C-alpha positions in Angstrom: 9.1 23.2 1.0 9.6 20.6 3.7 7.7 18.0 1.7 7.8 17.9 -2.1 4.3 16.4 -2.7 4.4 16.4 -6.5 6.5 13.7 -8.1 6.0 14.9 -11.7 4.0 17.2 -13.9 2.3 15.2 -16.7 0.2 17.9 -18.4 0.7 21.7 -18.4 -1.0 24.5 -20.2 0.4 27.7 -18.7 -2.3 30.1 -17.8 -4.9 27.4 -17.9 -4.3 24.1 -16.2 -1.9 21.6 -14.8 -2.0 17.9 -14.1 0.5 16.5 -11.6 1.0 13.2 -9.8 2.0 12.0 -6.3 2.6 8.3 -5.8 2.3 7.4 -2.1 4.8 4.9 -0.9 5.3 3.3 2.5 8.6 5.2 2.8 6.9 8.5 3.4 8.1 9.4 6.9 4.8 10.9 8.1 3.0 7.5 7.5 4.7 6.1 10.6 2.6 8.4 12.7 -0.6 8.7 10.6 -1.8 6.1 11.5 0.6 3.4 12.6 -1.8 0.5 11.8 -3.7 2.2 9.0 -1.3 4.4 7.1 -3.0 7.1 4.9 -1.9 10.4 3.6 -3.1 13.1 6.0 -5.8 15.4 4.5 -3.7 18.5 5.1 -0.9 17.0 2.9 -3.4 16.2 0.1 -4.4 19.9 0.4 -0.7 20.8 0.3 -0.2 18.7 -2.9 -3.0 20.7 -4.6 -1.4 23.9 -3.4 2.0 22.9 -4.7 0.5 21.9 -8.1 -1.3 25.3 -8.2 2.0 27.1 -7.4 3.8 25.3 -10.3 0.9 26.3 -12.7 1.2 29.9 -11.5 5.0 30.0 -11.7 5.1 28.7 -15.3 2.2 31.0 -16.3 4.1 34.1 -15.4 7.6 32.8 -16.2 8.7 32.6 -12.5 8.1 36.3 -11.9 7.5 35.8 -8.2 9.7 34.0 -5.7 6.8 33.4 -3.3 3.5 31.7 -4.2 1.7 30.8 -1.0 -1.8 29.5 0.0 -3.9 32.4 1.2 -7.3 30.7 1.4 -8.7 27.2 1.0 -12.5 27.0 0.6 -15.1 24.3 0.0 -12.4 21.7 0.6 -14.0 18.2 0.6 -12.4 14.9 1.4 -14.1 11.8 0.0 -11.7 8.9 0.5 -8.3 7.9 1.9 -5.1 7.9 0.0 -3.2 4.7 0.9 0.4 3.5 0.1 0.5 2.1 -3.4 -2.0 4.6 -4.8 -1.3 7.5 -7.1 -2.9 10.9 -6.5 -3.6 12.7 -9.8 -3.9 16.4 -9.0 -5.6 18.7 -11.6 -5.7 22.5 -11.2 -7.5 25.1 -13.3 -7.1 28.8 -13.0 -10.4 30.6 -12.4 -9.3 34.2 -12.1 -6.2 36.3 -11.4 -5.4 39.8 -10.1 -2.0 41.5 -9.8 -1.2 39.6 -6.6 -3.7 36.7 -6.3 -4.8 33.7 -8.3 -8.0 31.7 -7.7 -8.0 28.1 -8.8 -10.2 25.0 -8.7 -8.2 21.9 -7.7 -8.9 18.3 -7.2 -7.1 15.1 -6.5 -8.2 11.7 -7.8 -7.2 8.1 -7.7 -8.3 6.0 -10.7 -10.7 8.8 -11.8 -12.4 8.8 -8.4 -12.1 12.3 -6.8 -10.9 12.0 -3.2 -10.2 15.7 -2.4 -11.3 18.9 -4.0 -11.4 22.6 -3.2 -11.1 26.2 -4.4 -7.8 27.9 -3.4 -6.6 31.4 -3.4 -2.8 31.8 -3.8 -0.8 35.0 -3.2 2.1 35.9 -5.4 4.9 38.2 -4.3 8.6 38.8 -4.1 10.4 39.3 -0.8 11.9 42.5 -2.3 8.4 43.9 -2.5 8.6 44.8 1.2 12.3 44.6 1.8 14.4 46.0 -1.0 17.5 44.3 0.2 16.0 40.8 -0.5 16.4 41.0 -4.3 19.4 38.6 -4.3 17.4 36.1 -2.2 14.4 36.4 -4.6 16.8 35.6 -7.5 18.3 32.6 -5.7 14.8 31.2 -4.8 13.6 31.5 -8.4 16.8 29.9 -9.7 16.2 26.9 -7.3 12.5 26.7 -8.3 13.4 26.6 -12.0 15.9 23.8 -11.4 13.2 21.8 -9.4 10.7 22.4 -12.2 13.2 21.0 -14.7 13.1 17.7 -12.7 9.4 17.6 -12.2 8.3 18.6 -15.7 7.5 15.6 -17.9 5.3 17.6 -20.4 7.8 18.3 -23.2 10.1 21.2 -23.8 11.9 22.5 -20.8 11.5 26.1 -19.6 14.8 28.0 -20.4 17.0 28.9 -17.5 17.5 32.7 -17.1 21.0 33.8 -16.5 21.7 35.6 -13.2 
């Protein structure tokens, strides 16, 4: 991830839903360009925040079984308002359905209970070794790093145990 767009996870029910927050500050490097005299979080990054929250929900729901959780499809995405520095985006994601390799979710981002972005996302789940058997070690390293990042973000209670590699 180039940008980590989730600051912390504040509510988590694996297999069901997640609530995470992103506090927008003037120090976000992309605000210098978007827009110089009217800094707001780009819509694509609000979508990415919903995608990242969705990925954390999926990872914890399946005990980090897949190294890759990627956005496959974004549908019915609606933007209602701008996200400005000093505001906190509260992202809520609920799982709608799941197959062996895809998860469909309903996601929204709100500021002070006012929805400013929403959509339905489809995320793909896989391991690099699924197509390249020699990538098992890389999958393990990625999952280890993801577990460590989750430990920092998770503010919901008991930590997920680290698996030994």
